[in-house]
C-alpha positions, 0 to 999 in steps of 0.5 A, spaced: 500 500 500 505 504 501 508 504 494 502 506 491 501 512 495 508 514 493 507 513 486 500 517 487 504 523 490 508 525 483 501 526 479 499 531 485 506 534 485 506 535 478 499 538 478 501 543 484 507 546 480 502 547 474 497 550 478 502 555 481 504 557 474 497 558 471 497 565 474 491 570 472 492 575 467 489 581 470 490 586 464 486 580 459 480 580 464 473 583 460 472 590 461 465 589 462 461 584 467 455 579 465 451 584 469 453 590 464 458 593 469 465 596 468 470 592 471 476 595 475 483 591 478 486 594 484 493 596 484 495 600 490 490 600 496 487 606 499 491 608 505 498 606 502 504 610 501 507 604 497 505 604 489 504 598 486 503 596 479 501 590 475 507 587 471 503 584 465 509 579 463 510 576 470 503 576 471 504 579 478 503 586 482 510 589 484 512 596 487 513 602 482 520 603 481 523 610 482 531 611 480 531 603 481 528 603 488 521 601 490 517 608 490 515 611 497 510 617 497 513 623 500 506 625 501 499 623 504 497 616 503 492 614 497 485 617 498 482 611 494 484 605 491 488 606 484 488 601 478 486 600 471 480 598 467 482 591 464 482 590 456 483 597 455 490 600 452 491 607 451 495 610 446 503 611 448 505 618 449 512 621 449 515 614 447 512 611 453 509 604 452 501 604 452 498 602 458 491 600 461 486 606 462 487 608 470 482 609 475 481 611 482 475 607 486 473 611 492 471 606 497 474 602 503 481 599 502 482 593 497 488 589 496 492 589 490 489 584 485 482 585 487 477 586 482 471 590 482 464 592 478 464 599 478 460 605 477 464 611 473 462 618 476 467 622 472 473 623 469 479 628 472 484 630 466 490 632 469 496 635 465 503 634 467 509 636 462 504 638 456 501 631 457 494 630 459 492 624 463 485 621 464 483 618 470 476 615 471 473 616 478 469 611 480 465 608 486 463 600 487 457 598 483 455 594 489 452 598 495 454 594 500 462 596 498 460 603 497 462 609 502 459 614 498 454 613 493 453 618 488 450 616 482 452 621 477 458 627 476 453 632 478 450 628 484 458 627 486 459 635 485 453 637 489 453 632 495 461 631 496 464 637 494 470 636 499 471 629 496 472 632 490 477 637 492 481 632 496 482 628 490 484 635 486 489 637 491 492 630 492 493 628 485 496 635 484 501 635 489 503 628 490 509 628 486 513 635 487 518 633 482 512 633 477 508 639 477 501 637 475 495 642 474 488 640 473 485 641 466 478 639 467 473 635 470 468 631 465 462 627 467 460 620 467 457 620 460 464 622 458 467 616 462 463 611 459 465 614 452 472 614 454 472 607 456 469 604 450 474 608 446 480 604 449 477 597 450 481 592 445 
């Protein structure tokens, strides 16, 4: 009986090794869920001072590097969970590689790799070194995951002006070595069109 147990261990060991190499490709997840909501992947948790990014080649979340070292914010922690919309790819600018459309999700802390259904409520357009960056601002689609509950950009602006102001100030000041200005805010309809534009 012992010899059979010994030989049965080899297939189980092989299966375990194969499963460990079958990592999820977060960038390839669908942008839209079966319930017709947009989907987002968290890279950096709300409250963190250590930005994370998704390495599509390694299929894992790694520290964002600055001068070859993990970047640590010299500012307040992230005010929301920052990540990207899967299956989107924004054209490269100024020689930088194309990347998924970024999003900040306003809710409680979510770990890197968390996948959420979201409701876009607007777009913050930031300008730095002559380059525009469009950042989708969203809340979770599930009411139980929401900490604020705006249903549109106008509702967000009217009911949560302080949250809007915090986002502006944080993104304009988080990196003192990269002067940034607010170019514009756009509404949820613009956010939907922007996502649709970059879905692959």
